[in-house]
Each structure stands twice: as structure tokens, then as C-alpha cells.
DRENVODO-59403 format. One record per residue (C-alpha): x, y, z; residue number from 1. Coordinates in steps of 0.2 Angstrom, whole numbers. Example, Ala and Ser with C-alpha at 12.3 -4.5 7.8 and 13.67 -1.06 7.14 Angstrom:
// DRENVODO-59403
       u       v       w   nudo
      62     -22      39      1
      68      -5      36      2
***
This chain:
// DRENVODO-59403
       u       v       w   nudo
     -94    -431    -244      1
     -79    -427    -234      2
     -64    -417    -241      3
     -47    -425    -244      4
     -40    -412    -232      5
     -52    -417    -218      6
     -48    -436    -222      7
     -30    -433    -221      8
     -31    -423    -205      9
     -42    -436    -197     10
     -29    -450    -202     11
     -15    -440    -195     12
     -24    -438    -179     13
     -26    -457    -177     14
      -8    -460    -180     15
      -3    -447    -166     16
     -17    -450    -153     17
     -10    -461    -138     18
     -28    -465    -132     19
     -35    -481    -139     20
     -53    -476    -135     21
     -52    -460    -145     22
     -42    -468    -159     23
     -56    -481    -161     24
     -70    -467    -160     25
     -61    -457    -174     26
     -58    -472    -185     27
     -77    -477    -184     28
     -83    -459    -187     29
     -71    -458    -202     30
     -77    -474    -209     31
     -95    -469    -207     32
     -92    -452    -215     33
     -83    -460    -230     34
     -98    -472    -232     35
    -109    -456    -234     36
    -116    -455    -217     37
    -121    -436    -217     38
    -122    -435    -198     39
    -105    -443    -196     40
     -98    -431    -209     41
    -104    -416    -199     42
     -98    -423    -183     43
     -81    -426    -190     44
     -80    -409    -198     45
     -85    -401    -181     46
     -72    -411    -172     47
     -58    -403    -184     48
     -66    -386    -185     49
     -52    -376    -178     50
     -45    -380    -160     51
     -52    -380    -143     52
     -48    -362    -138     53
     -37    -359    -123     54
     -43    -343    -114     55
     -46    -336     -96     56
     -56    -351     -92     57
     -42    -363     -98     58
     -50    -376    -109     59
     -68    -383    -108     60
     -78    -393    -120     61
     -85    -410    -126     62
     -74    -425    -125     63
     -69    -434    -140     64
     -56    -435    -154     65
     -50    -421    -164     66
     -42    -404    -160     67
     -59    -396    -156     68
     -63    -408    -142     69
     -56    -412    -125     70
     -44    -427    -126     71
     -27    -433    -122     72
     -19    -425    -137     73
     -26    -408    -133     74
     -22    -409    -114     75
      -4    -415    -118     76
      -1    -400    -129     77
      -9    -388    -116     78
       2    -395    -102     79
      17    -393    -114     80
      12    -375    -118     81
       9    -371    -100     82
      26    -378     -94     83
      35    -368    -108     84
      26    -352    -103     85
      30    -354     -85     86
      49    -357     -89     87
      49    -342    -100     88
      41    -332     -86     89
      55    -336     -74     90
      50    -352     -66     91
      66    -362     -62     92
      69    -381     -65     93
      62    -390     -50     94
      48    -377     -46     95
      31    -385     -42     96
      15    -387     -52     97
       0    -394     -42     98
     -12    -404     -51     99
     -30    -409     -46    100
     -44    -418     -54    101
     -63    -422     -51    102
     -72    -438     -55    103
     -77    -434     -73    104
     -73    -447     -86    105
     -54    -447     -90    106
     -50    -433     -77    107
     -37    -444     -69    108
     -30    -448     -85    109
     -28    -430     -90    110
     -20    -426     -73    111
      -8    -440     -76    112
      -3    -434     -93    113
      -1    -417     -86    114
      11    -423     -72    115
      21    -432     -85    116
      23    -417     -96    117
      27    -406     -82    118
      41    -417     -75    119
      47    -419     -93    120
      49    -400     -94    121
      60    -400     -78    122
      47    -394     -66    123
      40    -404     -51    124
      23    -411     -52    125
      13    -413     -36    126
      -4    -422     -39    127
     -18    -422     -26    128
     -21    -439     -18    129
     -37    -443     -27    130
     -52    -434     -34    131
     -55    -419     -24    132
     -64    -402     -24    133
     -57    -387     -34    134
     -54    -376     -19    135
     -42    -389     -12    136
     -32    -387     -27    137
     -33    -368     -25    138
     -28    -370      -7    139
     -13    -381     -11    140
      -5    -369     -23    141
      -3    -356     -10    142
       1    -368       4    143
      15    -377      -6    144
      21    -361     -14    145
      19    -368     -31    146
      21    -358     -47    147
       5    -364     -55    148
      -9    -376     -53    149
     -20    -386     -65    150
     -37    -392     -60    151
     -45    -405     -72    152
     -64    -402     -71    153
     -79    -396     -81    154
     -87    -390     -65    155
    -106    -390     -68    156
    -106    -393     -87    157
    -115    -408     -95    158
    -108    -426     -92    159
    -100    -427    -110    160
     -88    -412    -106    161
     -72    -410     -97    162
     -60    -395     -94    163
     -43    -389     -89    164
     -42    -374     -77    165
     -26    -365     -74    166
     -20    -355     -59    167
      -4    -345     -57    168
       7    -345     -41    169
      -4    -333     -31    170
     -18    -345     -32    171
     -29    -335     -44    172
     -36    -341     -60    173
     -27    -334     -76    174
     -32    -318     -84    175
     -26    -309     -99    176
     -12    -308    -105    177
      -7    -324     -97    178
     -20    -334    -107    179
     -14    -327    -123    180
       4    -331    -118    181
       0    -349    -114    182
     -10    -351    -130    183
       5    -345    -140    184
      16    -358    -132    185
       3    -372    -135    186
       2    -367    -153    187
      21    -369    -154    188
      21    -387    -148    189
      27    -399    -161    190
      23    -417    -164    191
      16    -426    -149    192
      30    -439    -150    193
      43    -425    -147    194
      35    -418    -131    195
      47    -424    -117    196
      38    -434    -104    197
      45    -438     -87    198
      38    -448     -72    199
      21    -445     -64    200
      29    -434     -51    201
      24    -435     -33    202
       7    -439     -27    203
       3    -429     -11    204
      -2    -438       5    205
     -18    -434      15    206
      -9    -421      26    207
     -12    -408      13    208
     -30    -412      13    209
     -30    -412      32    210
     -23    -395      33    211
     -36    -388      21    212
     -50    -396      31    213
     -43    -389      48    214
     -42    -372      40    215
     -60    -372      34    216
     -67    -379      50    217
     -58    -365      60    218
     -68    -352      50    219
     -83    -356      61    220
     -83    -347      77    221
     -90    -353      94    222
    -109    -353      94    223
    -125    -363      92    224
    -124    -379      82    225
    -142    -386      83    226
    -146    -387      64    227
    -153    -402      54    228
    -145    -401      37    229
    -149    -410      21    230
    -134    -410       9    231
    -131    -416      -9    232
    -114    -416     -19    233
    -124    -419     -35    234
    -114    -434     -39    235
     -98    -424     -37    236
     -83    -424     -26    237
     -88    -413     -12    238
     -97    -426      -1    239
     -82    -433      10    240
     -75    -415      12    241
     -91    -407      17    242
     -95    -421      30    243
     -78    -420      38    244
     -79    -400      39    245
     -96    -400      47    246
     -91    -413      60    247
     -75    -404      64    248
     -84    -388      67    249
     -96    -396      79    250
    -112    -399      68    251
    -121    -416      67    252
    -118    -426      51    253
    -130    -420      37    254
    -143    -430      29    255
    -136    -434      12    256
    -146    -437      -3    257
    -142    -456      -6    258
    -144    -457     -25    259
    -133    -442     -27    260
    -120    -446     -14    261
    -106    -455     -23    262
     -96    -447     -37    263
    -104    -452     -54    264
     -98    -444     -70    265
    -114    -448     -79    266
    -124    -438     -66    267
    -139    -450     -69    268
    -152    -440     -58    269
    -151    -423     -66    270
    -152    -416     -83    271
    -138    -404     -80    272
    -127    -406     -64    273
    -129    -388     -59    274
    -139    -383     -43    275
    -146    -368     -52    276
    -155    -378     -65    277
    -173    -382     -63    278
    -175    -399     -55    279
    -157    -402     -49    280
    -162    -399     -31    281
    -178    -408     -30    282
    -172    -424     -22    283
    -163    -414      -9    284
    -179    -404      -5    285
    -189    -420      -5    286
    -177    -427       8    287
    -179    -411      18    288
    -197    -413      20    289
    -195    -431      25    290
    -182    -427      39    291
    -189    -410      44    292
    -173    -401      40    293
    -169    -383      44    294
    -158    -380      29    295
    -154    -388      12    296
    -136    -386       5    297
    -128    -392     -11    298
    -112    -391     -21    299
    -109    -392     -39    300
     -99    -407     -45    301
     -82    -400     -41    302
     -88    -391     -25    303
     -82    -374     -29    304
    -100    -367     -28    305
    -113    -368     -15    306
    -132    -368     -16    307
    -145    -367      -2    308
    -164    -369       0    309
    -175    -365      15    310
    -192    -369      22    311
    -206    -359      13    312
    -222    -367      19    313
    -233    -357       7    314
    -224    -364      -9    315
    -229    -380     -18    316
    -214    -390     -12    317
    -213    -382       5    318
    -195    -376       1    319
    -188    -363     -10    320
    -171    -360     -17    321
    -161    -345     -11    322
    -154    -335     -26    323
    -135    -333     -27    324
    -137    -315     -22    325
    -147    -319      -7    326
    -133    -331      -1    327
    -120    -318      -6    328
    -129    -305       5    329
    -131    -317      20    330
    -112    -321      20    331
    -107    -303      17    332
    -118    -297      31    333
    -110    -310      42    334
     -92    -306      38    335
     -95    -288      39    336
    -102    -290      57    337
     -87    -301      61    338
     -75    -288      54    339
     -83    -274      64    340
     -82    -285      80    341
     -63    -288      77    342
     -59    -270      71    343
     -54    -277      54    344
     -54    -268      37    345
     -54    -276      20    346
     -62    -275       2    347
     -79    -283      -1    348
     -81    -287     -20    349
     -93    -294     -32    350
     -95    -295     -50    351
    -105    -282     -61    352
    -119    -295     -63    353
    -121    -298     -45    354
    -133    -287     -34    355
    -128    -270     -28    356
    -134    -274     -11    357
    -116    -279      -5    358
    -110    -262     -10    359
    -123    -253       1    360
    -119    -265      15    361
    -101    -262      14    362
    -103    -243      13    363
    -114    -243      29    364
    -101    -253      38    365
     -87    -241      33    366
     -79    -254      22    367
     -73    -253       4    368
     -83    -261     -10    369
     -76    -265     -28    370
     -85    -271     -43    371
     -76    -283     -55    372
     -79    -292     -72    373
     -88    -308     -70    374
     -78    -323     -64    375
     -67    -327     -49    376
     -52    -324     -60    377
     -56    -306     -57    378
     -63    -306     -40    379
     -49    -316     -33    380
     -36    -303     -39    381
     -44    -289     -29    382
     -30    -282     -17    383
     -35    -282       1    384
     -50    -294      -3    385
     -60    -299      13    386
     -74    -307       4    387
     -80    -309     -14    388
     -95    -317     -22    389
    -104    -319     -39    390
    -122    -322     -41    391
    -118    -339     -49    392
    -117    -347     -32    393
     -98    -343     -30    394
     -92    -336     -13    395
     -74    -333      -7    396
     -75    -331      12    397
     -57    -335      16    398
     -46    -326       3    399
     -30    -328      14    400
     -30    -347      10    401
     -41    -349      -5    402
     -42    -335     -18    403
     -56    -343     -28    404
     -73    -347     -24    405
     -75    -361     -11    406
     -91    -370     -10    407
     -85    -380       6    408
     -81    -365      17    409
     -96    -355      11    410
    -107    -370      15    411
    -100    -371      33    412
    -102    -352      36    413
    -120    -353      29    414
    -124    -367      42    415
    -116    -356      56    416
    -128    -342      51    417
    -143    -353      50    418
    -139    -361      67    419
    -137    -344      76    420
    -154    -338      68    421
    -162    -354      74    422
    -156    -352      91    423
    -164    -334      91    424
    -181    -341      85    425
    -177    -334      67    426
    -174    -340      50    427
    -162    -335      35    428
    -178    -327      27    429
    -180    -316      43    430
    -162    -311      41    431
    -165    -306      22    432
    -180    -296      28    433
    -169    -287      40    434
    -157    -282      26    435
    -171    -277      15    436
    -178    -265      28    437
    -161    -257      31    438
    -155    -256      14    439
    -170    -258       2    440
    -176    -274      -6    441
    -163    -278     -20    442
    -173    -291     -31    443
    -163    -299     -45    444
    -168    -311     -59    445
    -160    -319     -74    446
    -165    -323     -92    447
    -154    -337     -98    448
    -155    -343    -116    449
    -145    -359    -121    450
    -140    -359    -140    451
    -134    -372    -152    452
    -125    -360    -163    453
    -114    -346    -154    454
    -118    -334    -168    455
    -135    -332    -161    456
    -128    -324    -146    457
    -117    -312    -157    458
    -133    -308    -167    459
    -143    -303    -151    460
    -129    -292    -145    461
    -127    -284    -162    462
    -145    -280    -162    463
    -145    -272    -145    464
    -130    -262    -150    465
    -138    -256    -166    466
    -155    -252    -157    467
    -152    -249    -139    468
    -168    -248    -128    469
    -172    -231    -120    470
    -184    -238    -108    471
    -187    -255     -99    472
    -202    -260     -89    473
    -208    -242     -89    474
    -191    -236     -82    475
    -180    -224     -92    476
    -163    -231     -97    477
    -152    -218     -88    478
    -135    -225     -96    479
    -130    -238    -108    480
    -113    -245    -108    481
    -105    -256    -121    482
     -93    -266    -110    483
     -82    -270    -125    484
     -76    -252    -124    485
     -72    -254    -105    486
     -82    -246     -91    487
     -73    -236     -78    488
     -59    -246     -71    489
     -65    -262     -79    490
     -56    -270     -93    491
     -65    -273    -109    492
     -77    -288    -110    493
     -91    -293    -122    494
    -107    -287    -115    495
    -119    -272    -112    496
    -125    -264     -96    497
    -140    -253     -94    498
    -144    -243     -78    499
    -162    -239     -75    500
    -171    -225     -66    501
    -174    -229     -47    502
    -159    -240     -45    503
    -163    -254     -58    504
    -150    -262     -69    505
    -148    -274     -83    506
    -133    -283     -90    507
    -132    -294    -105    508
    -117    -305    -109    509
    -112    -322    -116    510
    -108    -335    -103    511
     -90    -339    -101    512
     -92    -357     -99    513
    -107    -363    -108    514
    -116    -359    -125    515
    -128    -347    -116    516
    -134    -329    -117    517
    -136    -322    -100    518
    -146    -307     -95    519
    -146    -301     -77    520
    -159    -290     -70    521
    -160    -280     -53    522
    -173    -268     -46    523
    -172    -259     -29    524
    -188    -256     -19    525
    -190    -247      -3    526
    -198    -256      12    527
    -211    -247      22    528
    -205    -252      39    529
    -191    -246      50    530
    -178    -257      58    531
    -184    -252      75    532
    -202    -258      71    533
    -205    -271      85    534
    -219    -281      77    535
    -212    -295      66    536
    -228    -297      57    537
    -228    -279      52    538
    -210    -280      46    539
    -214    -297      36    540
    -229    -289      28    541
    -219    -273      23    542
    -206    -284      15    543
    -219    -295       6    544
    -227    -280      -1    545
    -210    -274      -8    546
    -207    -291     -15    547
    -223    -291     -25    548
    -219    -274     -31    549
    -202    -279     -36    550
    -208    -295     -45    551
    -220    -284     -56    552
    -206    -273     -60    553
    -194    -287     -65    554
    -208    -295     -76    555
    -210    -279     -85    556
    -191    -276     -88    557
    -189    -294     -93    558
    -203    -293    -106    559
    -196    -277    -114    560
    -178    -284    -114    561
    -184    -300    -123    562
    -193    -289    -136    563
    -178    -278    -139    564
    -166    -292    -140    565
    -177    -303    -151    566
    -176    -318    -140    567
***
């Protein structure tokens, strides 16, 4: 039985909602609930259980009617709050806000609503010409000297979701206190009918996109281009952009996974449109076997992340996915070498849940290394940034133009690295072995638990705080940090970090974008070979032995963590 208050709020929403589809959904849901349908009553209550929270990730959630869902009412209020915040922070009438969108359900509608509200507030709305990757939006903010940008995307979330990502004028995602300031302005928005709406602003032409493509293609230096590539955009918006960039940089057109080539908001071939998820890359690896590829590369649906797989004959499929930390190390090594060749200095940054290998590589190269909190909202703000990455497949290889993760430019540089290795008769796995021999094998793994009730995550963290483990996998816990209290120069954030003897590390934190608890594991194992060892078989055997030892250590740490956390 629904309450009178819930019924009244639902009917008020129907009266205000400008969208015919969500009005009809809510009316049907209300009628079913009033007829005693318990499932409908629970869904109705959840849809009106508070409001979709605006934070450092902007908005992200399931689409549908009600304040706790993504819909045109919530987006309109968010746009009005953002415009009010920008004006209060000194933006002048006529200043530009760039708006982009992906190919998810209603993304174009949310972008149009945002443009009309922005122009109604006296600012200028500049909308990208069609559904495009998130890094194009991040590029456009800096290129057009805009005061802010909005990207309508839910990235790699399930098909039912959508999101609203906000950037400020430096091209970086918002962080505190901007998120709280925008949220306050959203809460102050009155009735929807009183929100001023203007025209849809101006739709940008293809010249902006062309400049982005040229900028990315120019990142690849002269060198070998013989590389057979399989690519999948995972039903997202990266396909056309990636194909053009590879062609402009001199590579042959990639073999594209046909069933995943065109944008499709229902993502019919994958359970979750995230290249990290099991099975998401299976079609790409099958095609790689068929065409005899040298490399498989993929983007997530908004193309700000890049994944890769390489030939591995000893495995069941003949291919294996590279971990995000492995791709991060390959790109970092490449850019450090390039910086040394050009006499350049900069900061090499990664998040606290990423491998410590980048720090060792940077130190060896005489470059500065910085750790940040998780997310490119932090990495992109590092002063003097030359390269930044996070293990969740996010890489920033050209911060001068895109101060955010960019799956298109990262993909191009990974192809450049693979082509050079192939020309030398080597592979990306050989390059990773080289790094292990010089710096030690840095092996990482992750325990990820998806929950239906967020309180389950709070309970796990509370248990670990009340009874912190003293050993994991036979290694002493040398320090235990509650990240909610801050750690060093890091701002406070919800999570725990344990440092283990012999270079191990465990971080436990809630996901910032999905209902998941994430645990990040790392061990460091020395390799019994020298960089000068001429016998490649000896070198490979030494690294293989280190990998076996590391896998055993990670398994032991994982088992103890699962027990301590009650997972």
C-alpha cells in the first residue's frame, strides 16, 4: 500500500514532467501500485527515495521517472543549477558551455535540454555535431576557451543507465567544493516551468572534430606501421574516430568486430559494456584468431578508456587481456623514453589503486611521480602533468590538449609501441618482461563485488575498520591507513589502504560510478635475470618464474582479505 505522500509526489511529478514517455511510465507504475502490485509499489518508492545525488562524477543512474532517476526533469534542474553556479563564480553572459553526448537512450535529448537551459540563463551553448567520444568534449573545452563542459554519458554502465558529467574551464572534471556548490544551486531551482529556456544554441561543425583528430594523429612519431589490428568500439561512439586517427597516422584500417561496430544503446552482444568485464572482448579475440592479428584494441562506449589483448598461444583462446596496469606501464615507458630523447621534464601520475611501477620507472628516469586519489578528476589536475593513468583502463597521454582520459590517443600510441616491437621481432609481452627485469615484477589483481544494497559496502568497510588485519598472505601489514582521514597530501576519501612487507599493497574502496566494492592488490617480486642477459629464453623463464611466485602471493592475500572483510 503506497502512502498518500508518495501518491501526491508522483502525481505532482506527472504534472511537471515534459517527457511523454516518462509521464506514461509513471502513470502506469502508480496505477499498478494503487492496485496492490507490491513490486510496482517498491519501484515507485525507490524512484522517489531522495534525489539522484550530484557529486564529483556529476550524475549517473538508471533512467526512468522520479527524482532518484535520470530523466529530463533531473537533467533540466542540473543544467539550471550548473548555469547559476557558473554565473555566481564569475562567468559573464555570453560565455560558452560546450555540450557533448554519446549514443545512449535519450542522450541527445538531455543534451538539447541542457543547451536550452544554458542559453536561457544568458550563456552560449555550443553542442558537438553528433554523438562523439568523451575526449572530444574534453578537448573542445580547452580549444574553445569555454567556461564549462557537459558530457551526457554513462560510460560503461549498464544499458538502462545514463549520466551527466561536468567539466570546468580548465578541461578537468569537477572536484570538491565545486560539486557541492553546483548541488546547492540545483537544490535551489524552483518549479520547472519557471526555468528560463532559450534556443538550442549553436551546433558546432566538423572543423572542431577535425582539429581533434589531427592533434591525436600527430602524437604518433615516424616509425614502423606494419601492424594488423582488430578493434571493437563495444557498440559505442569510438569507431569512426579511431578509424580516422589510425589512417591519418599511417596505419592500415583495423579489422572491426562487425556485430559491435555501430552504436547501439542496448549493447546486445555484452552483459556489461565494459571491456574489463568477462566475455566483453570475446568476439574481438575470436576475430583476431581468424585474421591473424598482432593486437586487439577496444574502447568503452564513450571511448575514454582503452583496453588491449595480445597473442598468448599457451592460453585457451590463444589471446590474453592486458591488465590496465600493464598498458599503463607500456605507455608510461614509451613517454618517458620520448621525454628523455627530447630533454623534456614533467610529472608522471597515477591513482593510489594503480601499480607502483610507474613511480619506479619515473624515478629511474629522473622524472617526478605523483599519486592521486582515484579518478581523472584528480589526475587531470596535477600541475605539470606529462602522463597520467589509472588501472581502470584510463590513460592521459596528451594533457596539453585533453586533461582527461582519452581512449583514442592511448589506443594510437599503443599501436605505435606494438608496431615498433614487431619491427624488432618482439612483442608487447617482451617489453613488459624488460620492465620486470629492470624494476621488479609488479603484479596486480582486483577483487570486485557487485552489490544490490549499498549498505553492504558500508558494512564491509566498518568491519575492516573495527578489526584491521595484521597479516595478509603471510606478509605483515606494515601500515594501515584509513583514507577517510586523509593520507599524506591526499584529500579524505572513503577507503582503506594497507602496505605489506616486501612491497605489497591492498586498497579497499567503494566504486565511484557503480554499486561495487573494489579491492586492489599488488605484490612486487624480483626477477632473477639481468638486463644485460643476452639469452631471451633465459630472460623469459626468469620472468615466468617470478609471475608464478607473484600469482601465489596474490592468491594468498586475496584469501585473507576475503576472510577479513567477510565477503
